[in-house]
Structure formats: C-alpha cells, structure tokens
Backbone bond lengths (Angstrom), bond angles and torsions (degrees), N, CA, C in turn:
res aa  C-N    CA-C-N  psi(-1)  N-CA   C-N-CA  omega(-1)  CA-C   N-CA-C  phi
1 M - - - 1.457 - - 1.522 110.13 -
2 K 1.316 116.81 134.58 1.457 122.13 175.75 1.530 109.57 -95.68
3 M 1.342 115.68 135.21 1.459 119.89 178.82 1.521 109.51 -133.89
4 R 1.331 115.84 147.64 1.465 121.61 177.74 1.521 108.95 -138.90
5 H 1.333 116.29 122.83 1.461 121.50 179.22 1.524 109.92 -93.15
6 I 1.336 116.29 133.83 1.465 122.27 -179.54 1.530 107.91 -117.68
7 P 1.331 119.07 105.70 1.469 120.68 179.24 1.524 111.75 -63.23
8 A 1.324 116.03 154.50 1.464 120.82 -179.17 1.522 111.72 -58.24
9 K 1.330 117.00 -33.99 1.466 120.30 -177.70 1.527 112.82 -65.77
10 C 1.339 116.86 -15.30 1.464 120.36 -179.92 1.530 112.79 -87.03
11 L 1.331 117.89 -9.69 1.459 120.49 178.24 1.523 110.10 -75.28
12 H 1.329 115.41 144.38 1.464 119.72 179.62 1.529 109.98 -77.69
13 V 1.327 116.70 130.41 1.465 122.12 176.45 1.520 108.52 -95.12
14 S 1.322 116.78 132.29 1.461 121.84 -175.30 1.524 112.00 -62.44
15 T 1.328 114.81 158.75 1.458 120.79 174.57 1.530 109.32 -56.82
16 P 1.333 118.97 129.63 1.474 120.97 -174.58 1.532 112.99 -58.08
17 T 1.316 115.62 137.72 1.457 123.29 171.48 1.522 107.07 -143.44
18 W 1.308 117.60 159.82 1.470 119.83 -171.79 1.517 113.45 -65.41
19 W 1.346 117.84 -25.49 1.456 119.37 -171.33 1.526 115.01 -112.58
20 L 1.335 118.93 -10.71 1.467 121.06 -170.53 1.520 111.81 -138.79
21 E 1.339 115.06 136.53 1.464 121.70 166.13 1.521 107.59 -129.88
22 S 1.323 116.81 123.55 1.461 121.71 -179.10 1.520 110.15 -122.62
23 R 1.318 115.56 147.30 1.453 121.99 169.75 1.516 107.52 -116.03
24 F 1.341 115.12 118.94 1.457 122.00 -174.95 1.533 109.92 -95.07
25 H 1.326 116.50 124.30 1.461 120.61 174.34 1.525 111.43 -80.38
26 F 1.338 116.69 -25.61 1.470 121.78 -179.63 1.526 108.91 -136.38
27 S 1.331 115.42 169.61 1.464 120.42 179.78 1.523 110.39 -51.86
28 F 1.349 115.31 131.00 1.460 120.51 -177.99 1.521 108.07 -164.63
29 A 1.339 115.82 142.13 1.474 121.70 177.29 1.525 109.68 52.19
30 E 1.354 117.13 -124.65 1.468 119.90 -175.84 1.528 113.04 -75.95
31 Y 1.336 116.98 -12.34 1.473 120.51 -179.47 1.522 109.97 -90.11
32 Y 1.340 115.83 119.99 1.462 120.37 177.84 1.519 109.49 -133.28
33 N 1.323 115.64 122.10 1.455 122.88 176.23 1.519 107.30 -137.00
34 P 1.332 118.48 108.36 1.468 120.48 -176.93 1.521 113.45 -59.94
35 A 1.334 117.41 -19.52 1.459 120.96 178.55 1.528 112.03 -90.84
36 N 1.328 116.94 -1.20 1.466 120.75 -177.79 1.523 109.72 -139.05
37 Q 1.333 115.38 66.09 1.464 121.16 -176.64 1.524 112.83 -97.26
38 E 1.335 116.84 -31.16 1.460 120.00 -172.94 1.517 109.13 -171.27
39 F 1.326 115.77 172.11 1.459 122.42 173.37 1.518 106.47 -134.13
40 G 1.331 116.60 99.84 1.458 119.75 -172.48 1.515 110.13 60.98
41 V 1.340 117.33 -126.67 1.469 121.30 178.64 1.528 112.12 -87.50
42 L 1.334 117.15 -2.27 1.466 121.73 177.70 1.526 109.03 -80.09
43 R 1.328 116.67 107.14 1.459 121.20 -174.77 1.532 112.97 -94.85
44 V 1.335 118.26 -37.76 1.465 121.94 -177.02 1.525 109.41 -136.18
45 L 1.330 115.79 135.74 1.461 121.28 167.75 1.523 106.57 -142.93
46 N 1.315 115.34 104.75 1.465 122.17 -179.43 1.520 109.66 -113.74
47 D 1.326 115.99 132.95 1.462 122.65 175.69 1.526 106.62 -100.15
48 D 1.333 116.76 104.23 1.467 122.47 -169.42 1.525 112.24 -105.04
49 L 1.337 115.58 133.28 1.463 123.17 170.71 1.522 107.85 -114.78
50 V 1.334 116.84 119.28 1.466 122.06 -175.68 1.526 109.27 -117.75
51 K 1.317 116.45 127.78 1.459 121.18 -179.75 1.534 111.15 -72.55
52 P 1.340 117.74 160.45 1.470 121.32 179.67 1.526 112.52 -58.43
53 Q 1.337 114.66 148.03 1.467 122.89 176.95 1.530 111.86 58.46
54 A 1.328 116.02 40.26 1.465 121.61 179.79 1.523 108.40 -152.20
55 G 1.340 116.02 176.38 1.449 119.15 177.88 1.509 113.16 157.09
56 F 1.330 114.50 -168.95 1.456 122.45 -178.71 1.528 108.85 -89.07
57 G 1.331 116.84 112.83 1.459 120.70 177.96 1.517 111.89 -67.27
58 T 1.315 115.96 176.64 1.461 121.18 -175.78 1.527 111.35 -59.06
59 H 1.332 115.02 128.07 1.464 122.39 179.95 1.520 108.12 -153.12
60 G 1.323 116.99 169.24 1.452 120.35 -172.77 1.520 114.48 -117.82
61 H 1.358 114.70 159.90 1.468 123.00 174.65 1.524 108.76 -140.55
62 R 1.334 115.05 156.05 1.457 121.84 172.98 1.527 108.74 -139.28
63 D 1.328 115.38 147.37 1.465 122.95 169.17 1.526 113.25 47.08
64 M 1.329 116.13 56.83 1.457 121.94 175.68 1.525 108.78 -153.92
65 E 1.341 116.24 141.68 1.460 121.99 172.68 1.531 106.89 -92.89
66 I 1.320 117.83 117.23 1.463 122.44 -172.05 1.530 109.60 -115.98
67 F 1.313 115.01 127.74 1.463 122.63 -172.54 1.527 108.35 -129.57
68 T 1.327 117.48 131.19 1.462 121.86 -178.98 1.526 109.84 -125.52
69 Y 1.337 115.81 129.46 1.466 121.70 177.39 1.526 108.38 -114.57
70 I 1.342 116.45 119.60 1.462 120.34 -176.58 1.527 109.36 -85.92
71 V 1.329 116.04 123.17 1.467 122.63 -178.89 1.523 110.78 -92.10
72 D 1.326 117.37 -47.60 1.465 122.62 179.79 1.520 109.91 -148.33
73 G 1.337 116.09 150.74 1.455 120.72 177.31 1.515 113.08 87.46
74 K 1.333 115.69 -166.14 1.458 123.04 -178.16 1.525 109.71 -124.75
75 L 1.325 115.97 129.45 1.463 122.67 179.81 1.526 109.23 -110.28
76 T 1.337 117.00 124.00 1.463 122.09 178.52 1.519 109.55 -105.25
77 H 1.327 115.12 123.00 1.471 122.98 -176.15 1.525 110.62 -112.14
78 R 1.335 116.31 138.10 1.463 122.95 169.54 1.520 107.85 -138.61
79 D 1.340 116.64 144.34 1.458 118.49 -178.60 1.523 112.13 -144.54
80 S 1.340 114.66 175.31 1.463 122.27 -174.26 1.519 113.31 -79.73
81 I 1.343 118.40 -3.93 1.463 119.94 176.51 1.531 110.96 -105.01
82 G 1.345 116.08 14.31 1.455 120.66 169.87 1.511 116.84 96.67
83 T 1.328 118.13 9.68 1.459 120.77 -178.99 1.521 111.34 -89.17
84 S 1.339 116.19 139.33 1.460 122.19 173.88 1.523 107.79 -148.47
85 E 1.344 117.36 119.35 1.459 120.29 -179.60 1.522 110.23 -161.16
86 T 1.344 115.21 163.72 1.456 122.56 177.76 1.523 108.71 -123.69
87 L 1.340 116.30 132.29 1.457 122.52 -175.66 1.524 110.38 -124.90
88 G 1.363 116.44 149.65 1.456 121.68 -179.01 1.513 113.28 -117.06
89 R 1.327 116.59 -167.46 1.458 123.97 -173.98 1.524 112.45 -51.48
90 G 1.342 115.31 135.12 1.447 121.46 177.93 1.510 114.27 82.27
91 S 1.331 117.78 -5.76 1.466 121.49 178.70 1.525 110.32 -83.82
92 V 1.314 114.16 160.36 1.457 121.46 -177.81 1.519 109.15 -131.59
93 Q 1.322 116.77 137.06 1.463 121.34 168.64 1.522 108.23 -121.29
94 Y 1.323 116.67 151.07 1.463 120.13 -178.83 1.521 109.38 -146.04
95 M 1.323 115.14 146.19 1.456 122.17 178.36 1.519 109.76 -135.77
96 S 1.326 115.81 135.68 1.458 121.28 161.90 1.520 105.60 -97.19
97 A 1.338 116.40 106.19 1.466 119.44 -175.22 1.521 111.61 -68.17
98 G 1.338 116.94 -36.27 1.456 121.30 174.97 1.514 114.06 50.55
99 T 1.331 116.05 -129.03 1.466 121.30 -176.61 1.520 113.00 -72.42
100 G 1.337 116.96 -7.51 1.459 119.67 174.25 1.519 113.19 142.24
101 I 1.319 116.32 131.11 1.462 122.15 175.65 1.528 108.08 -145.03
102 R 1.331 116.11 144.46 1.456 121.98 176.61 1.527 108.43 -117.12
103 H 1.333 115.71 140.54 1.465 118.64 -176.53 1.519 110.62 -155.29
104 S 1.335 115.84 164.71 1.466 123.09 171.99 1.515 108.07 -128.86
105 E 1.340 116.13 149.47 1.463 122.72 178.31 1.526 107.20 -131.91
106 M 1.338 117.03 111.25 1.459 121.56 -170.18 1.534 112.25 -124.41
107 N 1.315 114.56 151.10 1.461 122.28 168.96 1.524 107.24 -104.22
108 N 1.323 116.78 95.17 1.462 121.41 -178.66 1.523 112.79 -90.91
109 G 1.339 116.32 3.56 1.454 120.15 -178.40 1.516 112.81 -92.36
110 D 1.332 114.76 -168.56 1.466 121.72 -178.15 1.525 112.79 -104.60
111 D 1.330 117.09 -0.40 1.462 121.63 -178.72 1.524 110.59 -113.99
112 L 1.326 115.86 161.51 1.456 121.42 177.18 1.527 110.03 -63.72
113 L 1.313 116.21 140.48 1.466 122.95 177.02 1.520 109.09 -109.02
114 R 1.323 116.38 132.29 1.464 121.01 175.36 1.518 109.45 -130.13
115 F 1.325 116.05 132.62 1.461 120.26 176.36 1.519 110.34 -151.05
116 L 1.335 115.21 158.34 1.457 122.25 173.05 1.518 108.07 -98.02
117 Q 1.315 116.02 126.72 1.459 122.79 177.34 1.525 107.72 -105.75
118 I 1.330 116.45 120.18 1.461 122.07 -172.20 1.523 109.43 -125.88
119 W 1.322 116.45 127.46 1.458 121.83 176.13 1.527 108.79 -113.58
120 I 1.327 115.54 129.98 1.459 122.25 178.56 1.526 108.62 -121.64
121 K 1.329 115.84 132.01 1.464 119.72 -179.97 1.530 109.69 -69.11
122 P 1.337 118.61 131.59 1.469 121.09 -177.66 1.522 111.84 -73.59
123 D 1.334 115.65 164.06 1.465 119.25 178.29 1.526 112.46 -80.92
124 R 1.342 116.59 -8.60 1.468 120.52 174.52 1.528 108.54 -161.14
125 Y 1.314 115.68 159.04 1.461 121.87 -178.40 1.528 111.05 -97.56
126 G 1.329 115.63 166.06 1.456 121.34 173.99 1.511 115.21 78.77
127 L 1.328 117.87 22.52 1.462 121.35 179.47 1.528 111.24 -72.29
128 K 1.322 116.10 158.12 1.457 120.88 174.67 1.528 109.05 -71.87
129 P 1.335 118.91 130.37 1.469 120.66 179.24 1.532 111.58 -58.85
130 N 1.325 114.96 142.58 1.458 120.02 -177.37 1.526 109.21 -150.98
131 Y 1.340 116.37 148.87 1.467 121.97 177.31 1.523 109.10 -137.73
132 G 1.318 115.60 146.56 1.455 120.43 174.36 1.514 110.33 -159.81
133 S 1.332 116.35 173.50 1.463 120.67 179.02 1.524 109.31 -151.98
134 R 1.324 115.00 160.99 1.459 122.59 174.38 1.527 108.29 -136.98
135 V 1.320 115.90 140.43 1.460 121.72 173.75 1.525 106.73 -110.57
136 F 1.329 116.43 108.44 1.459 121.33 -175.86 1.527 111.01 -97.54
137 K 1.333 115.96 149.27 1.461 122.14 177.31 1.528 110.22 -85.82
138 K 1.330 115.93 145.83 1.462 119.77 179.51 1.525 111.27 -59.78
139 D 1.338 117.43 -36.95 1.463 120.65 -179.12 1.522 111.89 -58.94
140 D 1.323 117.45 -27.75 1.463 120.94 -177.96 1.525 112.62 -72.74
141 R 1.335 117.52 -16.79 1.470 120.37 -179.60 1.529 112.37 -122.62
142 H 1.331 117.65 3.86 1.461 121.21 -177.83 1.526 110.31 -77.29
143 N 1.330 116.26 114.73 1.472 123.83 179.49 1.526 113.28 60.46
144 K 1.318 116.43 26.10 1.464 120.73 175.33 1.519 108.95 -156.91
145 L 1.313 115.07 158.94 1.455 121.04 178.88 1.519 109.59 -83.60
146 Q 1.314 116.18 121.76 1.458 121.22 176.74 1.521 108.94 -99.07
147 H 1.312 116.22 124.11 1.464 122.29 179.59 1.532 108.40 -81.16
148 V 1.326 117.44 114.68 1.462 119.61 -175.46 1.521 113.49 -112.65
149 L 1.323 118.42 -17.22 1.462 119.84 -176.07 1.520 109.81 -148.50
150 T 1.345 116.54 139.98 1.457 120.83 179.19 1.522 110.46 -151.93
151 D 1.318 115.50 173.85 1.457 122.63 179.32 1.535 110.51 -72.46
152 F 1.337 117.42 142.04 1.462 121.80 178.13 1.525 111.66 -54.09
153 K 1.337 117.23 -39.34 1.466 120.44 -176.91 1.523 110.80 -64.25
154 R 1.335 116.49 -43.16 1.461 119.81 177.27 1.520 110.27 -68.96
155 Y 1.305 117.19 -39.90 1.464 122.33 -179.13 1.528 110.82 -58.70
156 E 1.327 116.48 -40.32 1.460 121.03 -176.44 1.524 112.87 -81.69
157 S 1.350 117.64 -24.10 1.459 120.32 -174.12 1.522 113.76 -100.99
158 E 1.341 118.03 -20.59 1.458 121.07 -176.79 1.527 110.95 -114.65
159 K 1.317 115.68 115.50 1.459 120.24 179.99 1.530 111.65 -68.42
160 D 1.362 116.34 -20.48 1.460 119.43 -177.96 1.522 111.92 -95.26
161 A 1.327 117.64 19.25 1.465 120.04 178.51 1.522 110.56 -59.77
162 G 1.341 115.97 -26.24 1.466 119.21 176.10 1.515 111.98 117.00
163 E 1.319 116.52 139.59 1.459 121.11 178.98 1.524 110.37 -67.89
164 G 1.314 116.03 128.69 1.447 120.53 178.09 1.508 115.16 84.95
165 V 1.333 118.33 -2.04 1.463 120.66 179.17 1.525 109.42 -64.36
166 I 1.331 115.77 138.00 1.463 122.02 -175.69 1.525 109.86 -92.12
167 P 1.334 118.76 127.12 1.465 120.26 176.09 1.524 111.68 -89.51
168 I 1.344 116.97 136.84 1.458 121.53 174.78 1.525 109.48 -131.90
169 H 1.319 115.13 170.06 1.460 121.08 -175.48 1.527 111.16 -91.89
170 Q 1.339 116.24 63.84 1.452 121.83 174.68 1.525 108.97 -170.66
171 D 1.334 115.62 150.63 1.460 121.75 -178.95 1.528 109.67 -82.31
172 C 1.320 115.87 79.79 1.468 120.49 178.58 1.522 109.13 -153.54
173 N 1.322 115.52 165.59 1.460 122.37 179.95 1.523 109.49 -137.03
174 I 1.322 116.59 146.97 1.461 121.83 174.19 1.528 108.61 -127.65
175 Y 1.333 114.83 133.25 1.460 122.53 177.10 1.529 108.84 -123.19
176 V 1.327 116.83 149.91 1.467 121.37 173.74 1.528 108.72 -131.13
177 S 1.339 115.53 155.99 1.457 120.27 178.61 1.521 109.75 -155.30
178 E 1.334 116.41 146.14 1.462 123.23 168.02 1.522 106.58 -118.18
179 A 1.335 116.41 105.52 1.460 121.56 -172.04 1.521 111.66 -107.91
180 D 1.327 115.74 140.65 1.458 121.20 172.87 1.524 109.84 -73.21
181 A 1.331 116.45 159.90 1.464 121.19 178.94 1.526 110.34 -57.63
182 G 1.330 116.34 133.34 1.453 121.67 177.04 1.509 115.29 87.65
183 V 1.320 118.16 -8.40 1.461 121.35 -179.58 1.529 109.71 -76.16
184 V 1.337 116.20 131.74 1.465 122.20 178.00 1.521 108.70 -107.31
185 Q 1.321 116.60 131.61 1.457 121.61 178.18 1.525 108.78 -123.91
186 D 1.316 115.97 130.08 1.460 121.42 -177.97 1.523 110.64 -92.64
187 F 1.317 114.96 140.32 1.463 121.22 174.33 1.518 107.59 -139.73
188 V 1.321 116.79 122.72 1.462 121.93 -178.76 1.521 109.03 -93.27
189 L 1.333 116.16 119.17 1.457 121.86 178.22 1.517 108.61 -96.96
190 A 1.325 116.42 115.71 1.461 121.22 -177.17 1.523 111.15 -67.96
191 K 1.323 115.76 160.36 1.457 120.72 177.54 1.530 110.41 -60.73
192 K 1.311 114.88 142.85 1.462 123.81 178.87 1.531 112.73 64.67
193 R 1.332 115.80 16.89 1.464 120.48 172.72 1.524 108.22 -109.17
194 Q 1.324 116.81 165.25 1.456 120.86 178.30 1.522 109.61 -138.71
195 A 1.322 115.94 158.74 1.466 121.13 -177.32 1.517 109.63 -136.67
196 Y 1.330 115.53 146.92 1.464 123.18 176.95 1.517 106.77 -126.73
197 M 1.326 116.93 110.68 1.466 121.98 -172.43 1.524 110.06 -109.94
198 V 1.320 116.82 131.71 1.462 122.16 -176.99 1.524 109.90 -121.39
199 C 1.338 116.29 126.69 1.468 121.25 172.30 1.523 107.69 -88.49
200 I 1.322 116.85 108.87 1.465 121.55 -174.74 1.520 111.54 -82.93
201 E 1.342 116.66 -42.23 1.467 121.81 -177.08 1.519 109.72 -140.16
202 D 1.346 116.38 156.55 1.453 119.54 166.38 1.527 108.32 -97.61
203 N 1.312 117.59 -175.53 1.465 120.23 -175.08 1.517 113.47 -69.75
204 G 1.334 116.25 -14.46 1.455 119.16 176.22 1.505 112.71 -89.56
205 G 1.342 116.37 -2.66 1.451 120.84 178.84 1.511 114.29 88.96
206 S 1.327 118.15 -1.23 1.462 119.71 179.29 1.519 110.61 -78.38
207 C 1.322 116.53 166.05 1.452 121.81 -172.96 1.524 110.59 -95.41
208 R 1.308 117.84 107.13 1.461 120.68 179.89 1.523 110.71 -90.71
209 R 1.333 115.70 -45.18 1.460 121.30 173.84 1.523 113.28 58.92
210 S 1.311 118.51 33.42 1.455 119.87 174.05 1.519 109.48 -84.72
211 T 1.326 116.19 158.22 1.456 121.64 -171.01 1.521 110.33 -137.77
212 T 1.335 116.29 146.13 1.455 121.54 174.01 1.515 109.18 -132.16
213 E 1.341 116.30 130.97 1.456 122.30 173.39 1.522 108.47 -99.54
214 A 1.339 116.79 141.73 1.460 121.25 176.42 1.514 109.50 -139.10
215 Q 1.327 115.80 142.23 1.459 121.58 177.57 1.517 109.00 -131.24
216 G 1.360 116.26 128.59 1.441 120.75 -178.80 1.514 112.63 -86.87
C-alpha cells in the first residue's frame, strides 16, 4: 500500500476576508495547482470557518454531489427546492445538484461555525436535484467508524449498509469517528481502492487538519 501524509501547513489558506477562512485540499477559487486538482472522484474538500452573522449567499451548482459535515456551530441552509433548516455538530447535509440547484449556507448564530464542504463528481450528469440531511448521535461515532455515505447501488442492494447511511450517485464511502486518545480503529482498504483520511481535531479540540492519502 502506498501512503502520503500531508501536513496541515501544506494546505492552501483562502484569500483573507472578514467573514471566512478556508483551507483548500484541492484547487478551488483563487487557488490553482494543476498537480492538485482532485483525488479520484473527490473534487473539493474545503475546511471552512465562518464568523457569526455571515455566510455564503445564494448561489448555484450543477452536476455535483455535495456533502457537508458540521464540526462546530450552527449551519442554516435554504435552497431553491423549498428546504430551510438549521443543523449542528455531527450533522450532515447532502445535495445532488444535478440539472441545477441554488442555495445559501449561513451562520445566523453568535458563535463561530466550522464545517467541511465536500464535492464528489457524480456517476452521471443530468440528475434531478435533491437535498437531504441526517442528525447523527455522538455515541454512533465515539471510538468507532460511523458509515455516513455510500453508493446508491450498494444502498439499495445491501440491507446492512447501515441505518441512516446517505446514498449518493457515486461509488464511494465516507466514515466519521470521534476517538479517545490511544484508541485504535481498523479499516480494511480493498485492492484497487483508495482512501483520503482527514484529521479534523485533536483531543484538545483544536484544528489540526492533517491529511493522509492511501492507495490499495
């Protein structure tokens, strides 16, 4: 197995603005690196910090599977298909942008908001736009890997895909975990598969944001 560790200091920090600080894992916005465009079907992974009473105003997407994991704070979502909700730590929102969807993502609270914004290339274009969310319990990810996202084909064919697992239009899986110090968790990477692992926090709650790539 080949592995490559990417220290947090190697991530690109977004151009400063009063309300947002982002760390880009791949080329995005003003950051362009032809050698760092994507990892398999993983096109975007941004670690976003949004100040109170600010956020991403209404904007559009097409033909992308978009997944957001809330680390801290409250995220308020509104979109063009009639959804409006607020989600907190450990919650997940997902969109199939398909033929087109417009949405806003705001921090309407008084505390800092942090979330991971993840874009995955779909297995086909022209899908019907769709939005959904899940509110997961901490116990479900404490010292174990919680399966939160999988391929529609696996979701429909395997009854053991897991309760609450989110289906998307691509052959990929996402797991999350909150582990105590010293806890070891095993993950078997099948042949010809690859994994992208992100350390979101250390045990003190600070943001380490280190990354490891692995290829089987």
